[in-house]
N, C-alpha and C positions, 0 to 999 in steps of 0.2 A: 504494499499499499504506499502510496506517496501522498503525504498530507500537506505538501508545499503548494502554495498557489503558484500558477504559471506567471510568466513575466507580464503577460497582457493583464491577467487579473490583479497583479500587484500594482500595475500602472494605473488601472481604473480606481483601485482603492485609494492610491495616493492622491489622485486628481480630485475625487469626491471628497476626501478628507481635507484637502486644501480649501476646496470650495466651501465646504460646511463650515469650516473653521474662520474663514475670512468674511463670508457673505451672510451665513445664517446665524452663527453663534452670537454676534453682537446684537442681534434683534430677537433673540429667542424669548427673553423675559417679556418684552414689549408685545410680541406676537400673542403670548399666553395671556397677559394682563388685559390687553384691549380686545382679545378675541377677534383679531383681524386676519383674514386669509391673505397671505403674502403673494399675491398674483404676480408682482414683479420678479419675485425669486423664482417662480415656476417658468416664466418667460426666459430667464437666464439658464434655468436647467434644461430648457428645451434647446437653447442655443448650444449647450455643451453635449447634446445628444443623449442626455440621461433618460428623457421620457420615452425614447425609442431604444433603449439599451439592449433589451433582449430579442429584438426583432430584426429580421434580415435586411440587408441594405437595399434589396429590390423594393421594399416598402418604406424606405426612408429611415430605416433603423440603423443601429450601430454595429449590429452582428454579434453582440456579446452573448454570453451564456447565463444560465439562471444563477450560478455561483456569483458572477460579476454583479448581477442585479441585486442579490442578497447582501453582498459586500456594500453596495451603494446605499441600500435601505438602512443598514446597520449604521454607516457612518453619519448619514443625515439625521437618523434618529437619535444618535448619541448626543447631538447638540440641540435638537428641537423635536419632540415628539409629534407636535402638530404637523409640522412640515413633513416629517418622515411618514406619518399615517396617510397624508393626502397624496404623497409621492407613490407610496405603495398601492393606493387604491387607484391612482390614475393609470398605473401600468398594469397591475394584475386583474383589476376589475373593469377598467374602462377600455383598455386597448386590447388585452389579451383575448376576450372572447371574440372580437372581430377577426384577429389574426388566426386563431385556432379553428373557428367554426364558420367564418364568413365566406361568401363566394369570391372569386377573383375580382369581380366588379364591386363588391362591397369593401373589399380590401383597398382597391385603388380609390374609391370614393371617400371612405371614412377612416381608414387606418392611416393613410399617408399624412393628412393634416394633423394627426396626433403625434406622429413621429418627426415630421420635417417642420411643422409650423408651430410646434409647442402648445397646440390646443389640448383641451381636456375632454375626456369623456367619463360618464358616470353610470354605474350598474345599479339599477332599481329592482332589488329582489324583496326586501323586507316590507311587510305590511303591518298595520296595527294588530292584526290577528293571525299573522303568518311570519313568525321570526324563525325560531328553530324548526317549526313545522313548515318548511318552505313549500311542501307539497299542498298545503292548505291555501294556496294563493287565491284571491277573490277577484283580482283584476281580470277583466274579460277583454277579448278582441274578437269581435264578430265580423265576418266577411260580408261586404256589401259590393257586389260586382268585382272590380279590381282594387278595392281598398279594404283596409281594416278599420273598424270603428272601436276605439279603445276607451274603457271607463274604468276607473278604479283609483286606488290611493297607495302611495308608497311612503315609508317613513324612515328616519335615520340614514338618509342616503348621502354618503360622502362625496364632496365636491360638485354636487348637482347645480348649485347656484352659479358656478363659474364654467359649466361645461357647455360645448357647443353640440354635443351628441349624448343622447341617453340610450341605454339598452335596458328595456323593462321586460319582465316576465309577465305573461298573461295567459289565461285559459282560452285556448282556441277551439276546444271541441272535446270529444269523448273517444277513448280508444275501444278495442274490441271487448275489453273486459269491463267497460263502463266507467273506467277511471278517467279523470280530467287529463287532457292533453295540454301541456305547457309549452309554449313557444317563447323564444326570445325575439324582441322586436326592437329595431333601431328607430329612435325618434329624434330628429333635430329638435333643439330646444326652442326654436322660434315657431314651432307648430302651433296652430290655433287650437285653443282648447286645453292647452297644457300650462299649468301654473306652478311655480316653484317658489317656496318660501323657507326662510331660515330663521326661526324664531326660538330655537332651543338655547337654554342657558345651562351649559354643560359643566360638569365637575373638573374634567381635564381635556386635554388635546383641543383647547378652546379656539386655537387658530386654524384648526381644520374645519372647513365648512361642512355642516350636517344639515340637510334640507328635508322638507316634506314635499312630495310631489302629488298633485291632484290632476287626474286626466278625465276631462269631460268631453265626450264625444270627439276625441282626438282621431283625426283621419290621416293615414299614411298609406302609400301603395303597397300592394301585397308583396312586392319584391323586397320590402324592408324587413321581412321575417329573416332572422340570422340563420343562414345555412338551412339545415333540414328542419321543417316546422314541427316534426314529431320528436325531435331530440332535445327540446328546450330543458327539460328536467336534467337529463345527462350533462347537457352543456354547463349548466350552472353548478353541478356537482364537481365537475372537473375544474371549472373556474375557481371555485372555493378551495379545492385541494391545492391548486397553485398559489392562491392568495394567501393560504395559511403559511406557506413557506416565507413570504414576505412579511407577514405580521410577525412570525417568530423571529425573523431577522431584526425587525423593529424592537422586539423585547430584548434581544441581545444587546442592541445598541443602548437601550435605556439601562439595562443591568450594568453594562460596562462603565457607562458614565457614572452610575451611582457608586461603583467600586473605586473609580478614579478619584471622585470627590471625596469619599470617605478615607481612602488611604492617604491622600494629600493632607486633608485636615488632621488625621491622627498623627502624622509626622510633625506637624506644625503646633498642634495644641499641647501646652505644657500643664501638667497637674502634679503636684506632690514632687516637684523638682525635675520631672522628666516628661518627655512626650508621651502621650497616651498610647501611641503605637507599641510601646514597650510592656504594656499591661496585657496579661494573658487573655483577659476577657475581651478586649479589643482585638487582639491578635486572632483568636478563634472566629469572631465575627468575619474579619476580613478574609480569612482562609476559606471559610464556607462560601463567602461570596465569589471568591476567585474560582473555587472549584466549580460552583454551579454555572457560572458565566462560561467557562471553558467547555463543560458538558453540553450546555445549550448550543453553543456556537457549533460544536461538532455535529450534533444531530441536524441542525440547520443545513450545514453544508453537505451532509449526506443526502438529505432529502433533495436538495437542489441538484446534486450530481445524479441521483437516480432519475430525476425528471429530464435532465439533459441526455441521459443515455437511453431515454425511451423505455425506461423500466417502470414497473408499478411503483408509485411512491405515496399512495394515500395514507397507508399506515404510518410511514415515516413523517409525512407532513403533519399528521395528527400528533404524534410524538413531539415534533419540533414546536408546533404551535402551543400544546399544552405545557410543555416543560419550560420553554423559553419565556412564555408570558408570565407564568407563575413565578419564574426566577426574577423576572423584572420587578414584580411587586415585592417580593421578599427582599431583594437587594436594595430597592429604593427605601423600604421600611427600615432596614438595618442601618443604611446611611443616614437616615434621620436620627436614629438612635445614637449612633456614634457621634454626629454633630451636636447632639443635644438640643438646647434651646435655639442655637443658631440654625439647626436643621429645620426648625419650624418656621423660619422666616424666608420670605420669598426670595430675598437677594442671594441666598446660598443654593438655590435652584433645586435641591434635592427634594423638597416638598412637591415641587412641580413633577418630578420624575414619578412620584407615587401616584399623583393624580392621573398623569398620562398612562401609566402602566396599567392601572385598573381596567380601562376600557379593553385592553388587548385580551383580557380573560373573558370578554363578552362578545365583541365584534367578530365576524367571520366564523361563528360557531363557538358557542360558550365552552368552557372547560369541560362541563358535563356532556356536552355533544362530543367533544374530542375523545373522551373516555368511551362513550357509546360507540363511536367509529372504530376505535381501537379494538374494542370487545368484538365487533362484528368481523373485523379483519382476522381475529384469532379464531373465528369460527363458533363464537358463542351464539 
């Protein structure tokens, strides 16, 4: 086994780290405090080729692999969870379904603007009564001649307020067993009858846009169905599997940032005549944090590698998402404990890490759903 990153992967990692440190880090506290989506940063990311990183050059992408993409999410997430989450969603949920399932015409029309022009797409799956139970989708798309008429509501949708393109799941009919057929449908955000609002007051990732989508008699051409109209359910399951790798990578980024802050503080903070890093109680906390960060990073890279090799990766993606996101929460919580009263203050940032990390245990499949996925993959 070779655990060393390739020269290209190392170069991408260094480039993104430098960008995150110089462009995103100075604004991270402000982004969180004001709850403002940094659209200008995303335009710069588009210019760097980050929004098209894992897609082929023929579609305007950078031709990178999933490991390179995970590295990028980790580096961005380590300085700003909000920006990291929106970046992960833009690529894994917004652009990836078009690349993996779209027709050639759909890729040329909708994917290229996302990779070349730095525009954003958003994926509308969750509904007020269909979160973990995504098969319970209530949004409908009824065919009328050569159009689909779509009605329904989506909630907690990342980046929707700043997207040019939406992909929404909707019930389009019944299969032979009498169950709902769910299709994915591409909808430009300027389509009549579509309204998007962002009124959520969130605990964390406050600079990542989270929106509600209402569709009232929205009409799109029948050719806007993404790929096979009967495969929408399988499409979003595969999309979520890939997305879980990126959310896990974001968890690693936040966990690493927590460890870095706690270690630096422990070395500088003096109590009883010596730095607190010399006390066994603090050393054990730091050791546990370092161990869990490394374990989380390894399973994220393994899941990404499996995906790149075209091998099954659903179980490993669930491992990664479950362990890395819970590691992020634990590490952020321990960092606050090590910093003591200072850790509770916004200026030291670790309190933000904890608020941001908590969402990662919920979005793209809760920790409970990950355990269910793993159990099913074990044959339970």
